[in-house]
matplotlib code that plots the C-alpha trace (Angstrom):
import matplotlib.pyplot as plt

x = [0.0, 1.1, 1.2, 1.1, 2.4, 1.4, 2.6, 4.8, 4.4, 6.1, 8.8, 9.5, 9.5, 11.8, 9.6, 6.2, 5.2, 6.3, 5.1, 4.7, 3.5, 0.5, -2.8, -4.3, -4.2, -2.2, 0.4, 0.7, 1.3, 3.9, 5.6, 5.7, 7.4, 10.0, 10.8, 10.8, 12.0, 11.7, 7.9, 8.4, 7.1, 5.4, 3.3, 3.5, 3.7, 3.4, 2.4, -0.5, -1.0, -0.9, -4.0, -2.6, -2.8, -5.5, -5.5, -7.7, -8.3, -8.1, -9.1, -12.7, -13.0, -11.1, -10.1, -8.8, -9.4, -6.0, -7.7, -9.2, -8.3, -6.5, -6.7, -3.9, -3.8, -5.2, -3.6, -3.4, -3.2, -1.6, -2.3, -2.5, -5.8, -6.0, -5.8, -8.8, -11.8]
y = [0.0, 3.6, 6.4, 9.9, 12.6, 16.3, 19.5, 19.0, 15.3, 15.3, 17.6, 15.4, 12.2, 13.8, 12.3, 12.6, 8.9, 5.6, 2.1, -0.2, -3.7, -3.4, -5.2, -2.6, 1.1, 0.6, -1.5, 1.1, 3.9, 1.8, 1.0, 4.7, 5.5, 2.7, 3.8, 7.6, 8.2, 11.9, 11.7, 10.5, 12.0, 15.0, 13.0, 9.4, 8.6, 5.2, 3.7, 6.1, 9.4, 12.3, 14.5, 17.0, 14.6, 12.8, 9.8, 9.6, 6.3, 6.6, 10.3, 9.1, 9.2, 9.9, 6.9, 6.3, 2.7, 1.0, -2.3, -1.1, -3.6, -2.2, -3.7, -4.1, -1.0, 1.3, 4.7, 6.4, 10.2, 11.8, 15.4, 18.0, 18.2, 21.9, 21.4, 21.9, 24.1]
z = [0.0, -0.5, 2.0, 0.7, 3.1, 3.0, 4.8, 7.9, 7.7, 4.3, 5.5, 8.6, 6.5, 3.8, 1.0, -0.6, -0.7, 0.8, -0.1, 2.9, 3.6, 6.0, 6.5, 8.9, 9.6, 12.7, 10.8, 8.2, 10.7, 12.5, 9.2, 8.4, 11.7, 11.1, 7.5, 8.3, 11.9, 11.3, 11.8, 15.4, 17.7, 16.0, 13.5, 14.9, 18.6, 20.2, 16.9, 16.3, 14.6, 17.0, 17.4, 15.0, 12.0, 10.1, 7.8, 4.8, 3.1, -0.7, -0.3, 0.4, 4.2, 7.3, 9.3, 12.9, 13.9, 14.0, 13.4, 10.1, 7.4, 4.3, 0.8, -1.7, -3.8, -1.0, -0.5, 2.9, 2.9, 6.0, 6.5, 9.2, 11.1, 10.5, 6.7, 4.5, 4.7]

ax = plt.figure().add_subplot(projection="3d")
ax.plot(x, y, z, "-o")
ax.set_aspect("equal")
plt.show()
């Protein structure tokens, strides 16, 4: 699955996207932290997104449940909670 990063999360990670192996939202967030240690602790802390960040599944809906199952080909967007309208 692919994770796309925006704003400060992108700057902290040092890249726009990362491909990870993950079957759930929680696994994806932990994989992001392992691959991009610069996101810890501002974006990811204790294996979860901090309150300042949101995850959007395929750009369709915001998701929080770490047990949420992800499908092959899904894209997770990570953006600041203050972003948007």
